[in-house]
C-alpha positions in Angstrom: 91.8 89.4 -143.9 91.9 93.1 -143.9 90.5 93.8 -140.5 93.1 96.3 -139.6 91.7 99.6 -138.1 88.3 99.0 -139.8 87.2 96.3 -137.5 85.7 98.6 -135.0 82.9 100.4 -136.7 81.0 97.3 -137.9 80.8 95.8 -134.4 77.9 97.7 -133.2 76.1 97.1 -136.4 76.5 93.4 -136.1 75.3 93.6 -132.4 72.3 95.6 -133.5 71.8 93.2 -136.4 71.8 90.2 -133.9 69.2 92.1 -131.4 66.9 92.7 -134.4 67.2 89.1 -135.4 66.4 88.0 -132.0 63.4 90.2 -131.8 62.2 88.9 -135.1 62.6 85.4 -134.0 60.5 86.0 -130.9 57.8 87.6 -132.9 57.9 84.9 -135.5 57.7 82.2 -132.8 54.4 83.8 -131.5 52.7 83.4 -134.8 50.7 80.2 -135.1 52.6 77.4 -136.7 52.2 73.6 -137.3 54.6 70.8 -137.2 54.3 67.8 -139.4 56.2 64.7 -138.2 56.8 61.9 -140.7 59.7 59.7 -141.4 58.9 59.8 -145.2 60.2 62.9 -147.0 57.7 62.7 -149.8 54.9 62.5 -147.3 56.2 65.5 -145.5 56.3 67.5 -148.8 52.8 66.6 -149.8 51.3 67.2 -146.4 53.1 70.5 -145.9 51.8 71.6 -149.3 48.2 70.7 -148.5 48.5 72.5 -145.2 50.1 75.7 -146.7 47.4 75.7 -149.3 44.7 76.1 -146.5 46.7 79.3 -145.5 46.2 79.0 -141.7 49.7 78.3 -140.4 53.3 78.2 -141.1 54.4 74.7 -141.6 57.7 73.0 -140.5 58.5 69.3 -141.1 60.5 66.8 -139.1 61.2 63.1 -138.6 63.3 62.1 -141.7 66.7 62.0 -139.7 67.7 60.7 -136.2 68.6 64.3 -135.3 65.0 65.4 -136.3 63.4 62.5 -134.3 65.5 63.4 -131.3 64.5 67.1 -131.5 60.9 67.0 -132.6 59.4 66.9 -129.2 61.3 70.0 -128.2 60.5 71.7 -131.6 56.8 71.2 -131.0 57.0 72.6 -127.6 58.8 75.7 -128.8 62.1 74.9 -127.0 64.1 74.4 -130.2 64.2 76.2 -133.4 62.5 74.1 -136.2 64.9 75.0 -138.8 68.1 75.0 -136.6 67.6 72.1 -134.2 70.9 72.7 -132.2 69.4 76.1 -131.3 67.7 76.2 -127.9 65.4 79.1 -127.7 65.0 81.3 -124.6 61.7 81.7 -122.9 59.0 82.4 -123.3 58.5 79.2 -125.4 55.7 79.4 -128.0 54.6 75.9 -128.7 53.2 74.8 -132.1 49.4 75.3 -132.4 49.0 72.0 -134.2 51.2 68.8 -134.5 50.3 66.3 -137.2 52.1 63.2 -136.3 52.7 60.0 -138.3 51.6 56.9 -136.1 54.5 54.7 -137.3 57.8 56.6 -137.1 60.7 54.4 -138.0 64.4 54.9 -139.0 66.9 52.5 -140.1 69.7 51.7 -137.6 72.1 52.4 -136.4 71.6 55.6 -134.3 74.6 58.0 -134.4 76.9 57.5 -131.5 76.6 61.1 -130.4 72.8 60.8 -130.0 73.1 57.6 -128.1 75.6 59.2 -125.8 73.0 61.9 -125.0 70.4 59.3 -124.0 73.0 57.6 -121.9 73.6 61.1 -120.3 70.0 61.2 -119.2 68.2 62.7 -122.3 64.9 61.3 -123.6 65.3 58.8 -126.3 63.4 58.8 -129.7 59.7 58.2 -129.2 58.7 54.6 -130.1 55.8 55.8 -132.3 53.5 58.8 -132.9 51.2 58.0 -130.0 54.3 57.7 -127.6 55.2 61.3 -128.9 51.7 62.4 -128.3 51.8 61.1 -124.7 55.1 62.8 -124.1 53.8 66.2 -125.4 50.7 66.1 -123.3 52.9 65.1 -120.2 54.7 68.3 -120.7 51.7 70.4 -120.9 51.2 70.7 -124.7 47.9 72.4 -125.3 47.8 72.5 -129.0 45.9 70.2 -131.3 47.3 66.7 -131.9 46.3 65.1 -135.2 47.6 61.5 -135.8 47.8 60.4 -139.4 48.1 56.7 -140.3 47.5 54.0 -142.8 46.2 51.6 -140.1 43.0 49.6 -140.3 39.5 51.4 -139.6 39.3 49.4 -136.3 42.7 50.8 -135.1 41.7 54.3 -136.2 38.6 54.0 -134.0 40.5 52.8 -131.0 43.0 55.8 -131.4 40.2 58.3 -131.6 39.0 57.2 -128.3 42.2 58.3 -126.6 42.1 61.7 -124.7 45.7 62.4 -125.9 44.7 63.2 -129.4 42.2 65.5 -131.0 41.7 63.6 -134.2 43.0 60.7 -136.3 43.2 61.2 -140.0 43.6 58.3 -142.5 46.4 58.6 -145.1 45.3 58.8 -148.6 43.1 61.3 -150.4 44.7 64.9 -150.2 41.1 66.2 -150.8 39.9 64.3 -147.8 42.8 65.2 -145.6 42.1 69.0 -146.3 38.4 68.7 -145.5 39.2 66.8 -142.2 41.9 69.3 -141.2 39.6 72.3 -141.9 36.8 70.7 -139.9 39.2 70.1 -136.9 40.5 73.7 -137.1 37.1 75.3 -137.4 35.2 73.3 -134.8 37.1 70.4 -133.4 37.3 69.7 -129.7 40.1 71.0 -127.9 42.2 68.3 -126.2 40.9 69.4 -122.8 37.3 69.2 -123.7 37.8 66.1 -125.6 39.6 64.5 -122.3 36.8 65.7 -119.9 34.2 64.1 -122.3 36.1 61.0 -122.6 36.8 60.6 -119.0 33.5 61.8 -117.9 
């Protein structure tokens, strides 16, 4: 390249650009956003479109790859960037306002060696299922809404709904039904703390 003597002037511009980008990123992370976790890319696309149609949140999707499943807990907590998983964000961390989580998270083996090495080094492994992810999020102080979506039987749905860890359980299926349930949850559903106090009390 032709860096030559012309390399000095652009440096402050690049620095200012990075500062502006950082400020923009911080502001963006303070806006409400929703994270959809599912291991099926088609389901991700459909659910993200449904949620965007409601116009209430920015929507990010995760869960199709091993890397995404390793990072999804940190993304929901606002520790990692939802579109650049390797980027660890500085405090203050703005967690998602809503996490819509597939109950049955599966990925074909084998898990990449570099991710297994991180687990051996002491980092948490991939959650065993959506309920395990919900448990981990609440243990870290996540105060947003957790919505489990599943194709399980009605009896299993009722059992999940009784858990203080989640705000609601939505059955996979009708897009119209999903939108109606989601709007009801966001408009007047119980916050997790209220739900827990009523469940435990």
